[in-house]
C-alpha positions in Angstrom: 11.4 -14.9 0.7 8.5 -15.3 -1.6 7.0 -18.0 0.7 7.3 -15.6 3.6 5.2 -12.9 0.7 2.5 -15.5 0.4 2.4 -16.4 3.6 1.5 -12.6 5.1 -0.9 -12.2 2.1 -2.9 -15.4 3.6 -2.7 -13.7 7.1 -3.8 -10.4 6.3 -6.3 -11.8 3.6 -5.2 -9.2 1.3 -3.4 -9.9 -2.2 -0.2 -9.0 -2.2 1.5 -8.1 -6.0 4.9 -8.6 -6.7 6.4 -7.4 -9.8 9.7 -9.2 -10.8 12.4 -8.4 -13.8 12.8 -11.5 -15.7 16.0 -12.8 -14.2 16.6 -16.4 -14.3 16.2 -17.1 -10.3 12.5 -15.5 -10.7 11.9 -17.5 -13.6 14.0 -21.0 -12.7 11.2 -24.7 -12.4 11.5 -24.7 -8.9 10.0 -21.2 -8.2 7.2 -22.1 -11.1 6.5 -25.0 -9.3 5.2 -22.7 -6.7 3.4 -20.0 -8.5 0.2 -21.5 -7.9 0.2 -22.0 -4.7 1.3 -18.5 -3.8 -1.6 -17.6 -6.1 -4.1 -19.2 -4.1 -2.6 -17.6 -1.0 -2.7 -14.3 -2.5 0.2 -13.8 -3.4 0.5 -13.0 -7.3 3.4 -12.1 -9.4 4.1 -10.2 -12.8 7.3 -10.0 -14.6 8.2 -6.8 -16.4 8.6 -7.1 -20.4 12.4 -8.8 -21.2 14.8 -5.8 -21.7 12.7 -3.1 -20.2 15.0 -1.3 -18.1 12.6 1.8 -17.9 10.3 0.0 -16.5 12.7 -1.4 -13.5 13.7 2.1 -11.4 16.5 0.3 -10.0 18.2 -0.3 -13.4 18.0 3.1 -13.9 19.7 4.1 -10.6 22.2 1.3 -11.4 22.9 2.7 -15.0 23.4 6.3 -13.3 25.4 5.0 -10.1 27.8 3.1 -12.9 28.5 6.4 -15.0 27.7 9.1 -12.4 29.6 7.7 -9.3 31.6 4.5 -10.5 33.0 5.4 -13.8 36.7 5.3 -14.4 37.6 4.0 -11.1 39.8 1.0 -10.8 39.3 -1.3 -7.4 42.3 -3.7 -5.9 39.6 -5.9 -4.7 35.7 -6.2 -4.0 35.6 -4.8 -0.5 37.3 -1.5 -2.3 34.3 -1.5 -4.8 31.3 -2.5 -2.2 32.7 0.7 -0.3 32.8 2.6 -4.1 28.9 1.1 -4.4 28.0 2.3 -0.7 29.4 6.2 -1.4 27.8 6.1 -4.2 24.7 5.7 -3.3 25.0 8.0 -0.5 26.1 10.3 -2.9 23.1 9.9 -5.2 21.0 10.2 -2.5 22.2 13.7 -1.1 21.9 14.9 -5.1 18.7 13.9 -5.3 17.8 14.6 -1.7 16.2 11.3 -1.0 17.2 9.0 2.4 19.2 5.9 1.9 19.2 3.1 4.4 22.2 0.2 4.5 20.3 -3.1 4.8 22.6 -6.3 6.7 21.4 -9.6 5.7 22.7 -12.3 8.2 24.4 -14.9 6.7 24.8 -18.6 7.8 27.6 -19.0 5.7 31.3 -19.4 7.4 34.5 -18.5 5.4 
């Protein structure tokens, strides 16, 4: 995904800035090896301060989703939880008067 972002920045001839949390996947050695290459292509990555959920809007939304929409429920399996999360996101969108969109990612995995 970051490689595509870097390529698009290079093709457009404009810098692109991505802000990420400090998740291990964002700072793994494989990613670090590519940072310099991506910067030369015009992609700059900045990291939020550690444990700074107030600067990461998805963290705040996740807290509200858990507290306001999922709290007190018991789910029989992951599918029930997934549907509850989808419904909770829709409910949060309606309450906040903003639109939500479900995105489905293609998967090459079988099983």
